[in-house]
C-alpha atoms as a printed R data frame, in Angstrom:
    type eleno elety resid chain resno       x       y       z
1   ATOM     1    CA   MET     A     1  -2.331 -23.314  -3.571
2   ATOM     2    CA   LYS     A     2  -0.887 -21.969  -0.333
3   ATOM     3    CA   PHE     A     3   0.441 -18.409  -0.336
4   ATOM     4    CA   ASN     A     4   4.136 -19.194  -0.895
5   ATOM     5    CA   THR     A     5   3.265 -21.262  -3.958
6   ATOM     6    CA   LYS     A     6   0.808 -18.641  -5.223
7   ATOM     7    CA   ALA     A     7   3.490 -15.966  -5.040
8   ATOM     8    CA   ILE     A     8   5.476 -17.957  -7.602
9   ATOM     9    CA   HIS     A     9   2.811 -19.682  -9.689
10  ATOM    10    CA   GLY     A    10  -0.534 -17.971  -8.984
11  ATOM    11    CA   GLY     A    11  -2.362 -16.916 -12.146
12  ATOM    12    CA   GLN     A    12   0.691 -17.738 -14.249
13  ATOM    13    CA   GLU     A    13  -0.442 -20.797 -16.171
14  ATOM    14    CA   ASN     A    14   0.364 -20.683 -19.896
15  ATOM    15    CA   THR     A    15   1.834 -17.206 -19.758
16  ATOM    16    CA   ASP     A    16   3.916 -17.847 -22.887
17  ATOM    17    CA   PRO     A    17   2.066 -20.035 -25.395
18  ATOM    18    CA   ALA     A    18   4.703 -19.261 -28.056
19  ATOM    19    CA   TYR     A    19   7.845 -20.796 -26.545
20  ATOM    20    CA   GLY     A    20   7.008 -21.926 -23.017
21  ATOM    21    CA   SER     A    21   9.150 -19.280 -21.329
22  ATOM    22    CA   VAL     A    22   9.142 -19.840 -17.561
23  ATOM    23    CA   MET     A    23   8.949 -16.089 -16.883
24  ATOM    24    CA   PRO     A    24   6.313 -14.086 -18.770
25  ATOM    25    CA   PRO     A    25   8.095 -12.302 -21.634
26  ATOM    26    CA   ILE     A    26   8.366  -8.531 -21.839
27  ATOM    27    CA   TYR     A    27   6.065  -7.562 -24.694
28  ATOM    28    CA   GLN     A    28   7.648  -4.204 -25.475
29  ATOM    29    CA   THR     A    29   5.098  -3.197 -28.069
30  ATOM    30    CA   SER     A    30   2.453  -0.500 -28.397
31  ATOM    31    CA   THR     A    31   0.230  -2.279 -30.908
32  ATOM    32    CA   TYR     A    32  -0.626  -5.716 -32.333
33  ATOM    33    CA   LYS     A    33  -1.160  -7.102 -35.834
34  ATOM    34    CA   GLN     A    34  -4.765  -7.808 -36.840
35  ATOM    35    CA   SER     A    35  -5.774 -10.306 -39.523
36  ATOM    36    CA   THR     A    36  -8.941  -8.359 -40.281
37  ATOM    37    CA   PRO     A    37 -10.493  -5.294 -38.588
38  ATOM    38    CA   GLY     A    38 -11.120  -6.461 -35.018
39  ATOM    39    CA   GLY     A    39  -9.398  -9.783 -35.695
40  ATOM    40    CA   HIS     A    40  -6.700  -9.933 -33.031
41  ATOM    41    CA   LYS     A    41  -5.416 -12.408 -30.430
42  ATOM    42    CA   GLY     A    42  -6.763 -10.631 -27.355
43  ATOM    43    CA   PHE     A    43  -4.635  -7.496 -27.544
44  ATOM    44    CA   GLU     A    44  -4.958  -4.535 -29.917
45  ATOM    45    CA   TYR     A    45  -3.301  -1.538 -28.231
46  ATOM    46    CA   SER     A    46  -1.119  -1.543 -25.115
47  ATOM    47    CA   ARG     A    47  -3.017   1.141 -23.208
48  ATOM    48    CA   SER     A    48  -6.018  -1.205 -23.306
49  ATOM    49    CA   GLY     A    49  -4.009  -4.324 -22.564
50  ATOM    50    CA   ASN     A    50  -0.539  -5.819 -22.805
51  ATOM    51    CA   PRO     A    51   0.382  -9.498 -22.236
52  ATOM    52    CA   THR     A    52   3.073  -8.707 -19.651
53  ATOM    53    CA   ARG     A    53   0.730  -6.402 -17.746
54  ATOM    54    CA   ALA     A    54  -2.042  -8.983 -17.990
55  ATOM    55    CA   ALA     A    55   0.263 -11.596 -16.442
56  ATOM    56    CA   LEU     A    56   0.992  -9.228 -13.547
57  ATOM    57    CA   GLU     A    57  -2.688  -8.421 -13.065
58  ATOM    58    CA   LYS     A    58  -3.488 -12.142 -12.815
59  ATOM    59    CA   ALA     A    59  -0.650 -12.674 -10.322
60  ATOM    60    CA   VAL     A    60  -1.743  -9.808  -8.059
61  ATOM    61    CA   ALA     A    61  -5.354 -11.005  -8.123
62  ATOM    62    CA   SER     A    62  -4.168 -14.480  -7.157
63  ATOM    63    CA   ILE     A    63  -2.155 -13.483  -4.078
64  ATOM    64    CA   GLU     A    64  -5.011 -11.262  -2.825
65  ATOM    65    CA   ASN     A    65  -7.560 -14.065  -3.386
66  ATOM    66    CA   GLY     A    66  -9.372 -11.776  -5.820
67  ATOM    67    CA   SER     A    67 -10.788 -12.413  -9.280
68  ATOM    68    CA   PHE     A    68  -9.619  -9.347 -11.189
69  ATOM    69    CA   GLY     A    69  -6.410  -7.304 -11.017
70  ATOM    70    CA   LEU     A    70  -5.617  -3.951 -12.605
71  ATOM    71    CA   ALA     A    71  -2.167  -2.362 -12.832
72  ATOM    72    CA   PHE     A    72  -1.499   1.382 -13.077
73  ATOM    73    CA   GLY     A    73   1.401   3.763 -13.531
74  ATOM    74    CA   SER     A    74   1.560   4.493  -9.776
75  ATOM    75    CA   GLY     A    75  -0.279   3.865  -6.523
76  ATOM    76    CA   LEU     A    76  -1.874   7.301  -6.784
77  ATOM    77    CA   ALA     A    77  -3.054   6.505 -10.315
78  ATOM    78    CA   ALA     A    78  -4.775   3.417  -8.887
79  ATOM    79    CA   ILE     A    79  -6.467   5.522  -6.177
80  ATOM    80    CA   ASP     A    80  -7.386   8.123  -8.810
81  ATOM    81    CA   ALA     A    81  -9.225   5.418 -10.773
82  ATOM    82    CA   VAL     A    82 -11.259   4.455  -7.698
83  ATOM    83    CA   MET     A    83 -12.210   8.087  -7.051
84  ATOM    84    CA   LYS     A    84 -13.348   8.523 -10.667
85  ATOM    85    CA   MET     A    85 -16.236   6.146 -10.002
86  ATOM    86    CA   PHE     A    86 -17.915   8.927  -8.009
87  ATOM    87    CA   LYS     A    87 -19.593  12.188  -8.954
88  ATOM    88    CA   PRO     A    88 -20.036  15.674  -7.470
89  ATOM    89    CA   GLY     A    89 -22.108  15.544  -4.295
90  ATOM    90    CA   ASP     A    90 -20.932  12.065  -3.300
91  ATOM    91    CA   GLU     A    91 -19.248  11.655   0.082
92  ATOM    92    CA   ILE     A    92 -16.329   9.461   1.111
93  ATOM    93    CA   ILE     A    93 -15.195   8.524   4.608
94  ATOM    94    CA   SER     A    94 -11.425   8.101   4.902
95  ATOM    95    CA   THR     A    95  -8.957   7.126   7.567
96  ATOM    96    CA   ASN     A    96  -7.615  10.352   9.113
97  ATOM    97    CA   ASP     A    97  -4.063   9.006   9.484
98  ATOM    98    CA   LEU     A    98  -3.072   8.226   5.916
99  ATOM    99    CA   TYR     A    99  -0.390   8.668   3.288
100 ATOM   100    CA   GLY     A   100   0.126  12.338   2.436
101 ATOM   101    CA   GLY     A   101  -0.237  11.697  -1.289
102 ATOM   102    CA   SER     A   102  -3.671  10.156  -0.761
103 ATOM   103    CA   TYR     A   103  -4.705  13.140   1.369
104 ATOM   104    CA   ARG     A   104  -3.439  15.552  -1.288
105 ATOM   105    CA   LEU     A   105  -5.307  13.720  -4.074
106 ATOM   106    CA   PHE     A   106  -8.526  13.709  -2.047
107 ATOM   107    CA   THR     A   107  -8.401  17.325  -0.864
108 ATOM   108    CA   LYS     A   108  -6.655  19.151  -3.713
109 ATOM   109    CA   ILE     A   109  -8.115  17.312  -6.701
110 ATOM   110    CA   PHE     A   110 -11.369  15.476  -5.989
111 ATOM   111    CA   GLN     A   111 -12.659  17.801  -3.292
112 ATOM   112    CA   ASN     A   112 -12.420  20.622  -5.855
113 ATOM   113    CA   LEU     A   113 -14.537  18.486  -8.198
114 ATOM   114    CA   GLY     A   114 -17.380  18.333  -5.687
115 ATOM   115    CA   ILE     A   115 -16.674  15.131  -3.746
116 ATOM   116    CA   LYS     A   116 -16.799  15.603   0.023
117 ATOM   117    CA   PHE     A   117 -14.326  13.786   2.285
118 ATOM   118    CA   HIS     A   118 -14.626  13.055   5.994
119 ATOM   119    CA   PHE     A   119 -11.311  12.167   7.680
120 ATOM   120    CA   VAL     A   120 -12.174   9.984  10.646
121 ATOM   121    CA   GLY     A   121 -10.231   8.200  13.384
122 ATOM   122    CA   MET     A   122 -11.101   4.535  12.892
123 ATOM   123    CA   ASN     A   123  -9.457   2.927  15.920
124 ATOM   124    CA   ASP     A   124 -13.059   2.258  16.931
125 ATOM   125    CA   ALA     A   125 -14.837   1.217  13.749
126 ATOM   126    CA   ALA     A   126 -18.167   2.407  15.149
127 ATOM   127    CA   ASN     A   127 -16.989   6.030  14.708
128 ATOM   128    CA   ILE     A   128 -17.660   5.658  10.992
129 ATOM   129    CA   GLU     A   129 -21.425   5.491  11.447
130 ATOM   130    CA   ASP     A   130 -21.560   9.081  12.714
131 ATOM   131    CA   PHE     A   131 -20.494  10.289   9.249
132 ATOM   132    CA   ILE     A   132 -22.702   8.099   7.054
133 ATOM   133    CA   ASN     A   133 -25.614   9.689   5.226
134 ATOM   134    CA   GLU     A   134 -27.565   9.148   1.992
135 ATOM   135    CA   LYS     A   135 -24.704  10.690  -0.026
136 ATOM   136    CA   THR     A   136 -21.967   8.388   1.332
137 ATOM   137    CA   ARG     A   137 -20.561   6.025  -1.294
138 ATOM   138    CA   LEU     A   138 -17.193   4.698  -0.069
139 ATOM   139    CA   VAL     A   139 -15.118   4.014   3.027
140 ATOM   140    CA   TRP     A   140 -11.351   4.323   2.428
141 ATOM   141    CA   VAL     A   141  -9.137   2.486   4.917
142 ATOM   142    CA   GLU     A   142  -5.378   2.225   5.456
143 ATOM   143    CA   THR     A   143  -4.199  -0.382   7.921
144 ATOM   144    CA   PRO     A   144  -1.575  -0.253   9.284
145 ATOM   145    CA   THR     A   145  -1.782   3.489   8.743
146 ATOM   146    CA   ASN     A   146   1.033   5.655   7.464
147 ATOM   147    CA   PRO     A   147   2.999   6.623   9.522
148 ATOM   148    CA   THR     A   148   1.694   5.861  13.041
149 ATOM   149    CA   MET     A   149   0.764   2.229  12.307
150 ATOM   150    CA   LYS     A   150  -2.809   2.455  13.581
151 ATOM   151    CA   ILE     A   151  -4.706  -0.803  13.155
152 ATOM   152    CA   ILE     A   152  -8.239  -0.694  11.781
153 ATOM   153    CA   ASP     A   153 -10.574  -3.670  12.079
154 ATOM   154    CA   ILE     A   154 -11.326  -4.439   8.420
155 ATOM   155    CA   GLU     A   155 -14.004  -7.003   9.215
156 ATOM   156    CA   GLU     A   156 -15.901  -4.593  11.494
157 ATOM   157    CA   VAL     A   157 -15.657  -1.750   8.970
158 ATOM   158    CA   SER     A   158 -16.890  -4.172   6.310
159 ATOM   159    CA   LYS     A   159 -19.988  -4.991   8.356
160 ATOM   160    CA   ILE     A   160 -20.777  -1.276   8.693
161 ATOM   161    CA   ALA     A   161 -20.171  -0.687   4.964
162 ATOM   162    CA   LYS     A   162 -22.421  -3.577   3.950
163 ATOM   163    CA   LYS     A   163 -25.146  -2.473   6.381
164 ATOM   164    CA   HIS     A   164 -25.281   0.903   4.586
165 ATOM   165    CA   ASP     A   165 -24.614  -0.470   1.070
166 ATOM   166    CA   LEU     A   166 -21.233   1.266   0.785
167 ATOM   167    CA   LEU     A   167 -18.081   0.198  -0.999
168 ATOM   168    CA   LEU     A   168 -15.036  -0.534   1.167
169 ATOM   169    CA   ALA     A   169 -11.540   0.033  -0.235
170 ATOM   170    CA   VAL     A   170  -8.397  -0.927   1.697
171 ATOM   171    CA   ASP     A   171  -4.884   0.356   1.050
172 ATOM   172    CA   ASN     A   172  -2.908  -2.814   1.793
173 ATOM   173    CA   THR     A   173   0.520  -1.405   0.898
174 ATOM   174    CA   PHE     A   174   2.110  -1.667   4.360
175 ATOM   175    CA   ALA     A   175   0.845  -5.152   5.158
176 ATOM   176    CA   THR     A   176   0.951  -6.784   1.699
177 ATOM   177    CA   PRO     A   177  -1.171  -9.867   0.951
178 ATOM   178    CA   TYR     A   178   1.453 -11.925   2.780
179 ATOM   179    CA   LEU     A   179   0.295 -10.428   6.084
180 ATOM   180    CA   GLN     A   180  -3.392  -9.692   5.423
181 ATOM   181    CA   GLN     A   181  -5.969 -10.180   2.686
182 ATOM   182    CA   PRO     A   182  -8.696  -7.534   2.950
183 ATOM   183    CA   LEU     A   183 -11.007  -9.141   0.375
184 ATOM   184    CA   GLU     A   184 -11.249 -12.160   2.677
185 ATOM   185    CA   LEU     A   185 -12.280  -9.791   5.490
186 ATOM   186    CA   GLY     A   186 -15.078  -8.180   3.474
187 ATOM   187    CA   ALA     A   187 -13.409  -5.389   1.482
188 ATOM   188    CA   ASP     A   188 -14.553  -4.700  -2.088
189 ATOM   189    CA   ILE     A   189 -11.346  -3.137  -3.413
190 ATOM   190    CA   VAL     A   190  -7.714  -3.635  -2.400
191 ATOM   191    CA   MET     A   191  -5.109  -1.068  -3.441
192 ATOM   192    CA   HIS     A   192  -1.334  -1.443  -3.480
193 ATOM   193    CA   SER     A   193   1.447   0.936  -4.204
194 ATOM   194    CA   ALA     A   194   3.350  -1.847  -5.937
195 ATOM   195    CA   THR     A   195   6.351   0.481  -5.850
196 ATOM   196    CA   LYS     A   196   6.807  -0.746  -2.282
197 ATOM   197    CA   TYR     A   197   6.809  -4.360  -1.082
198 ATOM   198    CA   LEU     A   198   5.333  -6.015  -4.194
199 ATOM   199    CA   GLY     A   199   8.179  -4.713  -6.357
200 ATOM   200    CA   GLY     A   200  10.488  -4.856  -3.376
201 ATOM   201    CA   HIS     A   201  13.685  -3.514  -4.950
202 ATOM   202    CA   SER     A   202  13.135   0.259  -5.202
203 ATOM   203    CA   ASP     A   203  13.387   0.159  -8.981
204 ATOM   204    CA   VAL     A   204   9.820   0.638 -10.192
205 ATOM   205    CA   VAL     A   205   6.786   2.915  -9.665
206 ATOM   206    CA   MET     A   206   3.405   1.221  -9.995
207 ATOM   207    CA   GLY     A   207  -0.047   0.773  -8.452
208 ATOM   208    CA   CYS     A   208  -2.514  -2.114  -8.428
209 ATOM   209    CA   LEU     A   209  -6.175  -2.728  -7.642
210 ATOM   210    CA   VAL     A   210  -7.780  -6.103  -6.928
211 ATOM   211    CA   VAL     A   211 -11.503  -6.864  -6.743
212 ATOM   212    CA   LYS     A   212 -13.772  -9.911  -6.649
213 ATOM   213    CA   GLU     A   213 -16.926  -8.571  -8.311
214 ATOM   214    CA   GLU     A   214 -17.025  -8.547 -12.111
215 ATOM   215    CA   GLU     A   215 -19.220  -5.437 -12.425
216 ATOM   216    CA   LEU     A   216 -16.856  -3.454 -10.218
217 ATOM   217    CA   ALA     A   217 -13.916  -4.731 -12.257
218 ATOM   218    CA   LYS     A   218 -15.609  -3.586 -15.476
219 ATOM   219    CA   LYS     A   219 -16.116  -0.065 -14.114
220 ATOM   220    CA   LEU     A   220 -12.504   0.191 -13.002
221 ATOM   221    CA   ARG     A   221 -11.141  -1.318 -16.205
222 ATOM   222    CA   PHE     A   222 -13.131   1.197 -18.253
223 ATOM   223    CA   ILE     A   223 -11.573   4.023 -16.211
224 ATOM   224    CA   GLN     A   224  -8.126   2.446 -16.528
225 ATOM   225    CA   ASN     A   225  -8.421   2.385 -20.313
226 ATOM   226    CA   ALA     A   226 -10.242   5.708 -20.715
227 ATOM   227    CA   SER     A   227  -7.881   7.657 -18.449
228 ATOM   228    CA   GLY     A   228  -4.791   5.798 -19.608
229 ATOM   229    CA   ALA     A   229  -2.662   5.829 -16.439
230 ATOM   230    CA   VAL     A   230  -1.232   2.378 -17.147
231 ATOM   231    CA   CYS     A   231   2.172   0.893 -16.420
232 ATOM   232    CA   GLY     A   232   4.600  -0.275 -19.075
233 ATOM   233    CA   PRO     A   233   5.633  -3.869 -19.834
234 ATOM   234    CA   MET     A   234   9.123  -3.546 -18.307
235 ATOM   235    CA   ASP     A   235   7.683  -2.250 -15.027
236 ATOM   236    CA   SER     A   236   5.114  -5.060 -15.103
237 ATOM   237    CA   PHE     A   237   7.927  -7.577 -15.520
238 ATOM   238    CA   LEU     A   238   9.862  -6.111 -12.586
239 ATOM   239    CA   VAL     A   239   6.877  -6.337 -10.223
240 ATOM   240    CA   LEU     A   240   6.098  -9.868 -11.416
241 ATOM   241    CA   ARG     A   241   9.671 -10.779 -10.527
242 ATOM   242    CA   GLY     A   242   9.327  -9.046  -7.154
243 ATOM   243    CA   ILE     A   243   6.150 -10.914  -6.244
244 ATOM   244    CA   LYS     A   244   7.944 -14.241  -6.661
245 ATOM   245    CA   THR     A   245  10.087 -13.493  -3.575
246 ATOM   246    CA   LEU     A   246   7.463 -11.545  -1.594
247 ATOM   247    CA   HIS     A   247   6.948 -14.294   0.980
248 ATOM   248    CA   ILE     A   248  10.602 -14.773   1.879
249 ATOM   249    CA   ARG     A   249  11.302 -11.031   1.892
250 ATOM   250    CA   MET     A   250   8.307 -10.286   4.120
251 ATOM   251    CA   GLN     A   251   9.379 -12.956   6.595
252 ATOM   252    CA   ARG     A   252  12.758 -11.235   7.016
253 ATOM   253    CA   HIS     A   253  11.197  -7.751   7.080
254 ATOM   254    CA   CYS     A   254   9.017  -8.947   9.979
255 ATOM   255    CA   GLU     A   255  11.898 -10.573  11.852
256 ATOM   256    CA   ASN     A   256  14.105  -7.491  11.532
257 ATOM   257    CA   GLY     A   257  11.184  -5.201  12.297
258 ATOM   258    CA   ALA     A   258  10.544  -6.962  15.590
259 ATOM   259    CA   ALA     A   259  14.223  -6.701  16.571
260 ATOM   260    CA   VAL     A   260  14.481  -2.999  15.675
261 ATOM   261    CA   ALA     A   261  11.202  -2.139  17.418
262 ATOM   262    CA   GLY     A   262  12.383  -3.887  20.593
263 ATOM   263    CA   PHE     A   263  15.704  -2.027  20.514
264 ATOM   264    CA   LEU     A   264  14.016   1.353  20.069
265 ATOM   265    CA   LYS     A   265  11.488   0.739  22.827
266 ATOM   266    CA   ASP     A   266  14.301   0.195  25.332
267 ATOM   267    CA   HIS     A   267  16.459   3.123  24.178
268 ATOM   268    CA   PRO     A   268  16.728   5.987  26.692
269 ATOM   269    CA   LYS     A   269  16.530   8.702  24.008
270 ATOM   270    CA   VAL     A   270  13.400   7.304  22.342
271 ATOM   271    CA   ASP     A   271   9.947   8.406  23.472
272 ATOM   272    CA   LYS     A   272   7.148   6.609  21.578
273 ATOM   273    CA   VAL     A   273   7.534   3.631  19.251
274 ATOM   274    CA   TYR     A   274   4.717   2.819  16.839
275 ATOM   275    CA   TRP     A   275   4.714  -0.859  15.854
276 ATOM   276    CA   PRO     A   276   1.644  -3.148  15.848
277 ATOM   277    CA   GLY     A   277   3.513  -6.034  17.477
278 ATOM   278    CA   PHE     A   278   3.653  -4.403  20.908
279 ATOM   279    CA   GLU     A   279   0.955  -5.551  23.313
280 ATOM   280    CA   ASP     A   280   0.253  -1.937  24.308
281 ATOM   281    CA   HIS     A   281  -0.101  -0.774  20.699
282 ATOM   282    CA   PRO     A   282  -3.702   0.362  20.043
283 ATOM   283    CA   ASN     A   283  -5.734  -2.497  18.549
284 ATOM   284    CA   HIS     A   284  -2.846  -4.957  18.924
285 ATOM   285    CA   GLU     A   285  -5.381  -7.747  19.476
286 ATOM   286    CA   ILE     A   286  -7.034  -6.944  16.148
287 ATOM   287    CA   ALA     A   287  -3.629  -6.972  14.428
288 ATOM   288    CA   LYS     A   288  -3.005 -10.450  15.885
289 ATOM   289    CA   VAL     A   289  -6.237 -11.691  14.313
290 ATOM   290    CA   GLN     A   290  -6.233 -10.010  10.883
291 ATOM   291    CA   MET     A   291  -2.477 -10.047  10.232
292 ATOM   292    CA   LYS     A   292  -0.104 -12.995   9.956
293 ATOM   293    CA   ASP     A   293   2.752 -10.946  11.483
294 ATOM   294    CA   PHE     A   294   3.416  -7.299  12.309
295 ATOM   295    CA   GLY     A   295   5.520  -6.055   9.414
296 ATOM   296    CA   GLY     A   296   8.718  -4.079   8.976
297 ATOM   297    CA   MET     A   297   7.315  -0.534   9.218
298 ATOM   298    CA   ILE     A   298   8.101   1.342  12.441
299 ATOM   299    CA   SER     A   299   7.821   4.982  13.496
300 ATOM   300    CA   PHE     A   300   9.269   6.565  16.630
301 ATOM   301    CA   THR     A   301   9.692   9.922  18.323
302 ATOM   302    CA   THR     A   302  12.623  11.176  20.373
303 ATOM   303    CA   LYS     A   303  12.485  12.439  23.949
304 ATOM   304    CA   GLU     A   304  14.356  15.596  22.981
305 ATOM   305    CA   GLY     A   305  11.531  16.274  20.561
306 ATOM   306    CA   SER     A   306  13.075  19.056  18.489
307 ATOM   307    CA   LEU     A   307  13.206  19.198  14.706
308 ATOM   308    CA   GLU     A   308  16.957  19.876  14.806
309 ATOM   309    CA   SER     A   309  17.792  16.798  16.894
310 ATOM   310    CA   THR     A   310  15.555  14.617  14.711
311 ATOM   311    CA   VAL     A   311  17.171  15.819  11.496
312 ATOM   312    CA   LYS     A   312  20.601  15.126  12.999
313 ATOM   313    CA   ILE     A   313  19.612  11.510  13.740
314 ATOM   314    CA   VAL     A   314  18.449  10.759  10.194
315 ATOM   315    CA   GLU     A   315  21.509  12.504   8.736
316 ATOM   316    CA   ASN     A   316  23.801  10.336  10.895
317 ATOM   317    CA   LEU     A   317  22.361   7.024   9.718
318 ATOM   318    CA   LYS     A   318  24.729   5.015   7.533
319 ATOM   319    CA   ILE     A   319  22.945   1.755   6.641
320 ATOM   320    CA   PHE     A   320  19.432   3.189   6.797
321 ATOM   321    CA   THR     A   321  19.189   5.477   3.760
322 ATOM   322    CA   LEU     A   322  17.376   8.793   4.163
323 ATOM   323    CA   ALA     A   323  14.879   8.614   1.302
324 ATOM   324    CA   GLU     A   324  11.226   8.698   0.314
325 ATOM   325    CA   SER     A   325   9.298   5.458  -0.148
326 ATOM   326    CA   LEU     A   326   9.488   2.103   1.638
327 ATOM   327    CA   GLY     A   327   9.288  -1.644   1.178
328 ATOM   328    CA   GLY     A   328  12.592  -2.268  -0.585
329 ATOM   329    CA   VAL     A   329  15.188  -4.831   0.438
330 ATOM   330    CA   GLU     A   330  17.296  -1.957   1.769
331 ATOM   331    CA   SER     A   331  16.395  -0.141   4.996
332 ATOM   332    CA   LEU     A   332  15.111   3.394   4.584
333 ATOM   333    CA   ALA     A   333  14.465   6.212   7.032
334 ATOM   334    CA   GLY     A   334  12.159   9.147   6.491
335 ATOM   335    CA   HIS     A   335  10.968  12.290   8.233
336 ATOM   336    CA   PRO     A   336   7.200  12.287   7.534
337 ATOM   337    CA   ALA     A   337   6.553  15.923   8.539
338 ATOM   338    CA   SER     A   338   8.933  17.241   5.870
339 ATOM   339    CA   MET     A   339   8.857  14.374   3.374
340 ATOM   340    CA   THR     A   340   5.969  11.942   2.798
341 ATOM   341    CA   HIS     A   341   3.336  13.955   4.695
342 ATOM   342    CA   ALA     A   342   4.461  17.520   3.975
343 ATOM   343    CA   SER     A   343   1.296  18.074   1.886
344 ATOM   344    CA   ILE     A   344  -0.853  17.739   5.024
345 ATOM   345    CA   PRO     A   345  -1.189  21.020   7.000
346 ATOM   346    CA   LYS     A   346   0.899  21.031  10.184
347 ATOM   347    CA   GLU     A   347  -2.126  21.346  12.501
348 ATOM   348    CA   GLU     A   348  -3.759  18.351  10.808
349 ATOM   349    CA   ARG     A   349  -0.535  16.342  11.010
350 ATOM   350    CA   ALA     A   350  -0.246  17.030  14.736
351 ATOM   351    CA   LYS     A   351  -3.755  15.664  15.360
352 ATOM   352    CA   THR     A   352  -2.661  12.228  14.153
353 ATOM   353    CA   GLY     A   353   0.765  12.203  15.830
354 ATOM   354    CA   ILE     A   354   2.880  13.330  12.873
355 ATOM   355    CA   VAL     A   355   5.057  15.670  14.916
356 ATOM   356    CA   ASP     A   356   8.432  17.135  13.953
357 ATOM   357    CA   SER     A   357  10.282  14.525  16.033
358 ATOM   358    CA   LEU     A   358   8.678  11.541  14.268
359 ATOM   359    CA   ILE     A   359  10.976   9.271  12.238
360 ATOM   360    CA   ARG     A   360   9.610   6.489  10.025
361 ATOM   361    CA   LEU     A   361  11.678   3.389   9.311
362 ATOM   362    CA   SER     A   362  11.206   0.863   6.547
363 ATOM   363    CA   VAL     A   363  13.246  -1.996   7.971
364 ATOM   364    CA   GLY     A   364  14.945  -3.959   5.208
365 ATOM   365    CA   ILE     A   365  16.359  -7.464   5.018
366 ATOM   366    CA   GLU     A   366  19.986  -6.727   5.990
367 ATOM   367    CA   ASP     A   367  21.638  -8.290   9.018
368 ATOM   368    CA   GLU     A   368  19.678  -7.429  12.163
369 ATOM   369    CA   GLU     A   369  22.792  -6.615  14.193
370 ATOM   370    CA   ASP     A   370  24.041  -4.117  11.604
371 ATOM   371    CA   LEU     A   371  20.704  -2.303  11.584
372 ATOM   372    CA   ILE     A   372  20.602  -2.028  15.364
373 ATOM   373    CA   ASN     A   373  24.218  -0.820  15.522
374 ATOM   374    CA   ASP     A   374  23.428   1.834  12.926
375 ATOM   375    CA   LEU     A   375  20.511   3.149  14.975
376 ATOM   376    CA   LYS     A   376  22.646   2.974  18.110
377 ATOM   377    CA   GLN     A   377  25.363   5.233  16.667
378 ATOM   378    CA   ALA     A   378  22.834   7.660  15.154
379 ATOM   379    CA   LEU     A   379  21.007   8.046  18.485
380 ATOM   380    CA   LYS     A   380  24.186   8.849  20.496
């Protein structure tokens, strides 16, 4: 199946053997009747497995061209499961420009448990090799990065990881499998905050992992069950429903993103615009190869540059909603330094371009002209 068909049908054969329901039913149950001890129909307790969650896990695996999917209570719970595969003394190399919640989890939780993290600029994939030693176990990549949209060459990083027998995990939240499929480029693990584009309607919190290798899937599924950070059946249903329109939503996100990025680049009060579709964006040529389009995530700074003027802009927006998160049908605006990335120390934020005048936009699927007019009036 091609992607658009997979988004609707992938992994969803015979999802309701009882009545033939077109949509997988919501199995709102914690436990399942057994005919004899251990005699069940594939499910015994909903932390270990639930039919609605299983349907979602199959769907996510399908659109990422993976073999095994796992769904969690949040994106951070999914990342937490990956980190629990490692032990004190192990080392992990991570993108240095990444979601603040990931940074907080790495530095405030797992670093205290004896895992060492190296935060590395990966614009040039070769930089990674300087940090690899006999204790290195994993390379963690975000691309495009949050919030400055840096593009990392997944295929090149994969070659380095395989050369040194390391796992490669890719946070694919910003791009979604509609725009790029990291497993096809050599990654071992793909992570999604399904709260964002996969759900697509700002009404659910969830995370997903997808892998190809069965042994890796077994390790992660053991952690999923043992730690228990699973999602409920209603949330699973909502993300399943969201995935069925992912392809048409992403097409409009990309179209509107291109229009908004072009408007901002030409605006006299705007300084830098971060969007992978610009020819002068770092690693634009790599984005053209590994991504189908350039997405609806954009960040920009103002020429005035002050915190006060930046706050005034986001407060004046009327169609763009000032809020955390991204990837919904509605356009959102955020101030990374005080919102999504506040957990990163200011000096560290500044190193990766997260300055006080940076605004991040999640461009929705509204009318393009309305979005541009909203930005126009807010930037007056």
